[in-house]
Every structure is written in structure tokens, then in C-alpha cells.
N, C-alpha and C positions, 0 to 999 in steps of 0.2 A: 595528482596533477597531470599525469601523462593521459590517463583516461579522459579528463576535461579536454585536453588539447586534441586528442583524437576525435571527440565528439564535436568540438568546434570546427575542426577541418571538415568532417564529414557533413555537418549539417550546413556549413558554409557553401561547400560545394551542391548541396541539394538544393539551397535557396537560390543560387545562381542559375541552376538549370531550370527551376520553377519560374524565374523571371524571364529566361530566354524563350521558354516554351510558350509563355503569354505574350506573343510579340506584338498584339494590338495595343494592350496596356503599357507595353514597354516603348512602343513609338509614340504613343500620345505623351507618356512623361518625358522622353526626349525631345519631343517638338515643342512643347512649351518653353523651354530655354531659348531656342532662337527667336521665337515670337516675342518673348520678354524683352531680349537684348534688342530686338529690332525696334520695339516700342520705346525702349529708353533712348535709343539712338535718334529716333524721329522727334521725340519730345524734347530732347536738348540739344538738336543740331544747331551749331553756331551760337551757342548760349553766350560766349564770351562776348559777343556784339551788342547783347541786350542793354548792357549798363555801360556803353561807351562814354556818355557823359559824366557819369560818376567816376568812371576810372581816370578820365582827364583832370577832373577836379581833385582827386585825390592824388594824382601825381603832380598837379600844380600846386597844391598846399604844401605837400612834401618837399619839392625841390625849392619853392619860395622860402620856407622856413629854413632850409639847409644852407642857402646861399646868403640869407640876410643875418643869420646868427652871429657870423664873426664880426661884423660891423657893429652889431648891437653890444656884444661882449666889450669891445674896444671903446665904445661910446662915441664912434665916429658916425658921420652922416650916411644914410643908406643910399646908395646911388640906384634909385629905384627904376627909373626910365633908361637910364644911360647903361647900365650893366645887368641889373638882377633880372629884370623882365626879359630881356633878350636871352640870356642864359636859361631862364626857366622854360623859355618856349622851345629852345633847342633841345633841352633835356626831355621835355614832355613828348615832343615829336620823335625822339630817339629811342626812349624807353617804352617797351610793351611788357615789361615784366611786372611791374607793380600794379595790383588790382585794388578795387575799392570792396567795401564791406557788401553790397548787394551782389557783387560778382563772386565774393568768396562764399556767401549763402548759397548761390546756385551751384556753385561747385561742391558744396557740403551735401547739397540736395542729392547729387548724383551718388554720392557715397551712401546716403541713407537708403535710397531706392535698391541699390545693389545688396546692401546687407538685408533689406526687407525681403527682397526676391529670394535671397539665399535662405532665410529662415522660413520663408512660405514652403520653398522646395523641400527643405528638410523636414518640416513639420508634416505637411499634407502626405509625403510619400510614406512615412512610417506609423502614422496614426492609426492605420488598420492591419499592420503586419500580425501582431498577436492576436487580437480579437478575432480576426478571420480564421485562425487556427486553434482556437480555445479548446475545441472538442478533441483536436488531433493532439494538442499539448497535453490534455487531461489523460489521455489514453497512454501516450508515449511516456509521460512522467511516472505513470504507475508501473512501467515496465523497467526501462533502463536509462531512458534520457534526463540529464540532468538540467536544471533551470538555467544555471550560470553559462554553460556552453551554447544552449539553445538561444539564450538572449543575446549573447555576443556574436553568434553566427548571424542574427538579424540586423545587428548593428553593422557589422562588417560588410554585409551585402549593400546596405544602404551608402555606407561610407565610400565603398568601390565605385558605386554608380553616381555619387555626387561630385567626385572628383573631376572627371570631364565636364560636367555640367557648369560647374563654377568655373573652369578654365575658360569654357565658350563665353562666359559673361566677362569675366575679369580682361581678358587680353582684348577683344574688340573695343570694350568701352574704355579701358585703360589708354590704349594707343589711339583710338579714333576720337574720342572727347576730352579725356583728361590730358593727353600729351605726355603720357608716361614712357618712361623707357622700359625695355624687356625686363630688366632686372626688377624694376619697381613693380611691374606687372605680376611677376612671381610672387613678390610679397603680398600684393592685393588677393590674388588668387588663393593663397594660404589662409588669409583673414578670412574670406568669403567660406572657404571650405571648412575652417574651424568653426564659423557661426552656423553653417548648414550641418555640421555634424552635432553641435550643441542642440540644435533645434530637433535633428533626428532623436537625440535621447529623449528631448521633452516629448515627441511623437510616440515613443515607445512606452513612456510613462503613462501617457494619455491611453494607449492602447491596452496597457496591463491592468489599469483600473476601470475599464470600460467593459460593460456586460453586452454590449452590441455595437455593430458599425455604426449604427445610426446616433447613438449616444456619443462615440467618439468624434465623430464629424461635427456633432453640435459643440463639442468642447474646444474644437480648433478655432473657431472665431473668437470665443471667449478669451482664450489665450492670446491670440494674434493681434486683437486691437489694442490691448495695453502696450503691446511691443511699439506699436505706431505712435501712440499718444505718449508715452514716457521715454521714447528713444532718444530724445536729445535734440530734436529739430524743430518740432512744432513751438517749444519753449526751452531754449537752450540754457543748461545750467548756468553758464557764465553770465547770462543777461538776468538772472534771478536777482532781486534786490534783496531778498530775505532767505535765510535757510529755513524752509519748511520741512522739518524731519520727517514726517510721512510721506511727502512727495520724493524726497531723496532717497528713502529706504525703498520705496516701490521703484524707483528708476534703477537702484542698484540691482533688483531683483530680475530684471529684464535682460534677455540676450541681446536686444537691439541696442541697448544704450552702451555695452562693453564693444560689441561688434562694430558700432559706428565710430567709437573713438579709436579702435584698432584700424579701421579702415583709413581714417582721417591722417592718422600718423604715417602712413605710407605716402601721402601726397607731398609732392615738392613744396606746396604751400602750407605745409603744416606747422611750421615754425617761424615763417619770415614772409616778406614781400606783400603782406595785406595791410593797407593803409586805412586807418579810421580817422575820418574828419570830425573833429569836435568843436563846440563853440567854448572858447576860453573865457568868456565874461565881458563885462562892459566897462573894463578899466581904461577908460579913454584919456582920462587925465595924465596918465603915466606917458613918458616918452615912448614912441613907437607903439602906442596903444591901438592906434587904428589899423596898424599892420598885423596886429596879433589878435584879431577878433576870432580867427579861426586858427586851429593847431592841429597836428597830425600825430597820430601814434601808430608806431609799427608794431605788428602782431601777427599771427598765424593762425589758421583754421582751428587748432587745438585750443589756443587761448580765446578764441573768438567764440567758439561754440561749446566747449568743454569747461570744466571747473578751473578757475584761474590758478588756484594753488596747486592742482595736480600738472598743469602745464608749465608753471615757472619751476618746478622742482625736476622735471624731465629736460635734460639737454638734447640738442638736435643730434650730437654725436653718440648719444646712447639713449635711444627711444625706450621708454617704459614698456616692460613686458607684461606689466599688471592686467590690462584687458585679457590679453591671452591666457595668463593663469586663472583668471576669474571664470573665464568660459570653459577652461579645462576643468576645474573645481565643479562647475554646474554640471558638466558632462558626467563626470563620476558619480556625483549626487544623485542624478537622474537615474543613471543605469542601476545604481545600487538600489533606490527606491523601487524601480521596477522589479529588480531581482527578489527583493522581499516581499512585494505584492503577490507576485507569481508563485513564489515557494508558499505563501499562505493559501492562496487558493487552489493550488493543484497539488500540494504536497503535504502541507500541515506542519505542525512541530511536534515535538515529543516522541511518544511511542508511536504514534500513528505515522510519522514522517520515518521512523525506523523501520516499521513494517512495510511501508509502501516501498522503501529503497531496498529491502532485503529481498533476496531471490525467494520465489514462490515455489513451494513443493506441492505437487499434485498428489492429492489423495487417491490411493489405489481403489478400484471398483472390486465388488466381492467376487466376480468372475476372475479378475486378475490375482487375487488372493488365493483362489482354490487353484489356479494354474500354476 
């Protein structure tokens, strides 16, 4: 164990020195984060004003139902023009907190893009780490370097580099666009960092099974596109009218789906203040029927976009840690897979592996034997 830790420390320092020595690649890697952040900021600038009419309708229906319900319960006449409408107008004009479903969807889109960018940065940065050094690893693994500390050193270097990158995305977007507090921005940063680290483990797995850099780069879009399709925004699980088990299984295997849910749970609108306006039916024969054509339903981003059952069982005071635990399990599984593949390719098993790990004894020449 001590030898493994020593090798991990030495290889991690070597990996950091190699990264700093290749400063053009390092500069390009760090430059893409501000560009992505700027692009997100430009695309979603003042996005809360896009659905102002829908927000006003949602607030109107919400307060109209809240103010008239006591009269309906008592069976009294609803003072529509004398009391209800003036109170509704005053409440809608004073309230800027409640939002409609279209505004909530746009807010969820920002979280989705942030998680997608984190996965992309983690995946594209690590997919070439091992395959670029396969000849070096093949030589060093036959001498003294073990596979586990080598792989963990590559992962450690990427994790260290991803931390400031995710912070540069989480804090400007969280404060500037989503109006998050610094404490909530820290939670968002940790979610993006965990998503990027899980994607980094996936990139190392790609690099471990690839025979060339070109093959590794070919696998990146093949694995990235399903993240976007099945991530939970294009067809939110909560909107699906039927449970199609292959689709659900594929969604649960993507990093994007769990990172998206974890990111939504950090938002102040995760559990409340989203008003869904629905058609209640044509029951006009009943008393107050014409006043109840529309009804409002209060929900949050998690219940709007993610599975209703999971959202209802998680209380706002105790956010579910399942998405983070799932991504952690994915990370460990992918690193284990990479370690096994590299061990097979460069060390082998059985007597061959024991011979490669054992110290080599040089056979003396005839001249040395005479001397």
C-alpha cells in the first residue's frame, strides 16, 4: 500500500509538470471555459423576461383561485368585481417570485447546459491521457510502475484542473443569471465538479480501451450525444405518459441525467414557486363552473422535469443524495474498468503477470564469469 501511494504521488507530480510544460495546450484548455461561460451568459441574458405574459397568467390564476376558494367553501357569493379582481391585480403586481412553466423550463435549460459543458470538459480532456502514453506505460509497467497508481495519478491531475474550471462556470452563471446566493453557488460548483470528474473517469475508460488517439476521439461524440438526448430536458421523465423500460434504463446509465437532477436540486425553484396552469374541464353546469375553467398547480423544477415519484419522496429540507451517490458509483466503476483493461493489456494475468512484476536478474556474460 505504501508503495502504491508513493508511486501515485510521484506520478501525479510528474503529470502536473508535464501539463505546465505544455503551456499552449494548457492555455487552450483553460480558455475554453471563459468562452463557454460567456456564450451561456449571452444566450440566456434576461431570460426571465421572455415569458412575462405566461408568468402574469400563472400568478393571476394562482391568486384568483386562492382568493375565491374561501367563498366557494362557504357557499357564499363570490364578490368578483368588488373584491377578488382588485386583490388579484394588486398581488400580481407586487409578486415577482412565482414563475410559469415556460420560465421554469428555461431555468432548467441553463442547468442542463452547465452540466453538459462540465461533462464535455471532463470527457474531452481525459480521453487521450492514457492512449498517448501507451508505449511509455508498456515499458514502465514491465519495470516497476503499477497500473493502479498510474491511473489514479492521471485522474488526480484532471480532477485538480477541473476544480477551477467548474468554479469559473458555476459562480458567474449562478450569480449573474440564476440569482443564486454564494452558498448555493458552492453547491452548484460541487455538482458540476462531480459531473466533470465522472465524465473524466469515462474519458479514461475510453483512453484505456483505445488503440489510437483517433479511435478515442471517435468514441467521444458517440458517448456524448446520448448524454444530450437522454439527459432529461428534451423529453423530461415527468412528462412521459408511459414508462418505457428501455428508455428509462438508458436514461439512468447517463451521467447527464443524474448531474441534471443534482443541479436542479440546488436551485431555489427546485421545490416550489412554479405555477402550472391547467384546464379543469367543461363542468359549467355546476355553481362557479365558469370561474373554474382554469386551475393552478404548485410544483418545482424537480417535480416538473424529473420523475414525480422521486420528487415527492424528497423533502426540501432533506435533498436527496441519490444523484451524487449514483455518479460516485459510476466514477468508481469506470476507474475499476480502466484499471482492469490496462492490467490485461500491459501486464497480463497469472504467471506472466508475476514474471513482469518480479525483479529481473541479468545473466552474466562469459567474460564476467571468467573474471
